Legacy VTK file of the C-alpha trace (Angstrom):
# vtk DataFile Version 3.0
C-alpha trace
ASCII
DATASET POLYDATA
POINTS 206 float
-4.855 -37.722 -4.407
-2.364 -37.502 -7.279
0.267 -34.764 -7.533
-1.590 -33.109 -10.416
-4.868 -33.208 -8.488
-3.120 -31.671 -5.454
-1.649 -28.918 -7.626
-5.051 -28.173 -9.167
-6.660 -28.056 -5.723
-3.922 -25.780 -4.406
-4.268 -23.469 -7.407
-8.047 -23.376 -6.977
-7.746 -22.559 -3.278
-5.247 -19.767 -3.942
-7.510 -18.335 -6.630
-10.512 -18.490 -4.286
-8.611 -16.715 -1.490
-7.565 -14.013 -3.953
-11.178 -13.641 -5.084
-12.337 -13.268 -1.487
-9.655 -10.693 -0.693
-10.516 -8.687 -3.820
-14.219 -8.827 -2.972
-13.525 -7.745 0.600
-11.453 -4.777 -0.595
-14.229 -3.617 -2.921
-16.880 -4.119 -0.237
-14.956 -2.167 2.413
-14.252 0.614 -0.094
-17.941 0.778 -1.006
-19.678 0.554 2.371
-16.981 1.083 5.009
-15.319 -1.348 7.368
-18.122 -1.590 9.927
-20.728 -2.536 7.309
-18.493 -4.997 5.455
-19.641 -8.177 7.159
-18.556 -11.570 5.898
-22.110 -12.136 4.703
-22.038 -8.899 2.710
-18.658 -9.726 1.214
-19.913 -13.192 0.254
-23.004 -11.692 -1.360
-20.880 -9.311 -3.418
-18.710 -12.168 -4.704
-21.634 -14.519 -5.250
-20.552 -17.221 -2.824
-21.767 -18.447 0.564
-20.411 -17.076 3.829
-19.271 -20.625 4.601
-16.811 -20.504 1.712
-15.141 -17.478 3.286
-15.057 -19.227 6.649
-13.396 -22.229 5.016
-10.515 -20.089 3.746
-10.216 -17.524 6.557
-10.544 -17.892 10.334
-12.866 -14.906 10.667
-12.897 -11.262 9.642
-9.678 -10.373 11.436
-7.806 -13.059 9.503
-9.269 -11.749 6.241
-8.389 -8.100 6.876
-4.861 -9.091 7.862
-4.519 -10.768 4.465
-5.894 -7.660 2.764
-3.177 -5.476 4.281
-0.486 -8.025 3.419
-1.692 -8.257 -0.191
-1.897 -4.482 -0.626
1.614 -3.994 0.771
3.011 -6.741 -1.462
1.231 -5.356 -4.534
2.605 -1.897 -3.808
6.134 -3.219 -3.401
5.912 -5.198 -6.656
4.705 -2.086 -8.490
7.096 0.485 -6.996
10.410 -1.327 -6.565
11.168 -2.088 -10.261
10.406 1.508 -11.228
12.759 2.875 -8.587
15.550 0.397 -9.354
15.335 1.211 -13.073
16.723 4.700 -12.428
20.443 5.421 -12.238
20.646 8.944 -10.804
19.621 10.369 -7.433
17.051 12.868 -8.734
15.466 10.318 -11.079
15.360 7.699 -8.315
13.622 10.071 -5.914
11.118 11.187 -8.557
10.382 7.569 -9.476
9.877 6.740 -5.790
7.369 9.535 -5.266
5.506 9.189 -8.550
5.289 5.385 -8.457
3.929 5.440 -4.899
1.250 7.921 -5.884
0.484 6.323 -9.250
-0.062 2.993 -7.511
-2.562 4.735 -5.245
-4.327 6.278 -8.252
-4.543 2.951 -10.069
-5.668 1.062 -6.937
-7.994 3.509 -5.233
-10.094 0.800 -3.578
-6.956 -0.730 -2.053
-6.110 2.580 -0.421
-9.627 3.314 0.821
-9.946 -0.201 2.257
-6.634 0.019 4.113
-7.556 3.423 5.572
-10.872 1.985 6.760
-9.128 -1.037 8.284
-6.508 1.010 10.115
-9.118 3.455 11.396
-11.132 0.562 12.784
-8.278 -0.478 15.090
-8.903 -4.096 14.097
-5.651 -4.707 12.261
-3.200 -6.781 14.282
0.356 -7.878 13.676
1.113 -11.629 13.670
2.023 -11.377 17.371
-1.431 -9.989 18.177
-0.440 -6.331 18.591
-3.050 -3.883 17.329
-1.873 -0.968 15.198
-3.648 2.095 13.806
-1.155 3.179 11.142
0.537 5.975 13.084
3.330 3.762 14.323
4.136 2.205 10.953
7.370 4.023 10.079
9.311 1.350 8.245
8.870 3.121 4.896
10.299 6.371 6.270
13.289 4.549 7.746
14.061 2.769 4.487
13.689 6.009 2.547
16.025 7.761 4.981
18.672 5.093 4.345
18.289 5.449 0.586
18.530 9.247 0.725
21.678 8.964 2.848
23.261 6.589 0.321
22.493 8.988 -2.524
24.032 11.837 -0.525
27.232 9.859 0.034
27.340 9.137 -3.711
27.120 12.862 -4.403
23.827 12.498 -6.258
21.750 14.551 -3.824
22.512 17.644 -1.777
24.723 16.749 1.175
23.452 19.387 3.615
19.897 18.190 4.312
18.905 15.823 7.096
17.835 12.570 5.377
15.635 11.603 8.307
13.679 14.851 8.207
13.427 14.718 4.421
12.201 11.113 4.501
9.478 11.967 7.012
8.384 14.951 4.898
8.259 12.873 1.706
6.334 10.049 3.355
3.902 12.545 4.905
3.179 13.968 1.436
2.566 10.438 0.133
0.729 8.937 3.087
-1.871 11.714 3.277
-3.248 10.718 -0.124
-5.251 7.586 0.864
-7.100 9.633 3.489
-7.734 12.330 0.877
-9.163 9.695 -1.468
-11.679 8.682 1.179
-12.961 12.266 1.353
-12.544 13.251 -2.309
-12.900 10.532 -4.980
-12.097 13.109 -7.691
-8.749 14.092 -6.180
-6.245 14.603 -9.043
-3.393 12.354 -7.931
-1.512 12.653 -11.223
-1.167 16.432 -10.875
-0.413 16.095 -7.170
2.330 13.518 -7.854
4.015 15.754 -10.416
3.965 18.769 -8.099
5.221 16.853 -5.058
8.027 15.225 -7.046
9.111 18.653 -8.312
9.040 20.145 -4.817
11.337 17.471 -3.399
13.550 17.521 -6.471
14.161 21.236 -5.865
14.739 20.557 -2.160
17.341 17.838 -2.708
19.149 18.489 -5.994
22.824 19.275 -6.050
23.479 22.946 -6.790
26.443 24.058 -8.873
LINES 1 207
206 0 1 2 3 4 5 6 7 8 9 10 11 12 13 14 15 16 17 18 19 20 21 22 23 24 25 26 27 28 29 30 31 32 33 34 35 36 37 38 39 40 41 42 43 44 45 46 47 48 49 50 51 52 53 54 55 56 57 58 59 60 61 62 63 64 65 66 67 68 69 70 71 72 73 74 75 76 77 78 79 80 81 82 83 84 85 86 87 88 89 90 91 92 93 94 95 96 97 98 99 100 101 102 103 104 105 106 107 108 109 110 111 112 113 114 115 116 117 118 119 120 121 122 123 124 125 126 127 128 129 130 131 132 133 134 135 136 137 138 139 140 141 142 143 144 145 146 147 148 149 150 151 152 153 154 155 156 157 158 159 160 161 162 163 164 165 166 167 168 169 170 171 172 173 174 175 176 177 178 179 180 181 182 183 184 185 186 187 188 189 190 191 192 193 194 195 196 197 198 199 200 201 202 203 204 205
């Protein structure tokens, strides 16, 4: 096989995996995790179940890739918007609004991840099962960022950054579950209100 043929094959395989992941997300969002069998996912995409089995070592492998892809897509969407801001209040507002806007623009991603975590089938690479309640990395990173902005004098210095980070993440992380129950939930209005609440709670007073 020539180098160009290898590159074409690699590109085709990556594209097929992405197609399968996207189809799995839409299937889980539409019918729930329990009903989203590999056969049903394959039918939705218009391929055979064997094609999925060629690219993924079973449903657990596929759902692990779904979570990885959703997390990476969220990071790619949110990080540039946060880094583009130069003041503490603007950075915090961008963090909150970009998190929630990503959820609004990728509703199926959020519903699928909620379904996966509720199922108890998601495992870390070392085989440990998680249900979402113990995933606190985002809150820890936010706490560190809030603390840095306090030291820089860009946010109020007298609030506990750990408590504030947990409160902010709670306001954000409740939204995917709300989307499962209420497809018409107005995330745009919610994002604006939540950002204003935490702006008032953290801004430096004269």
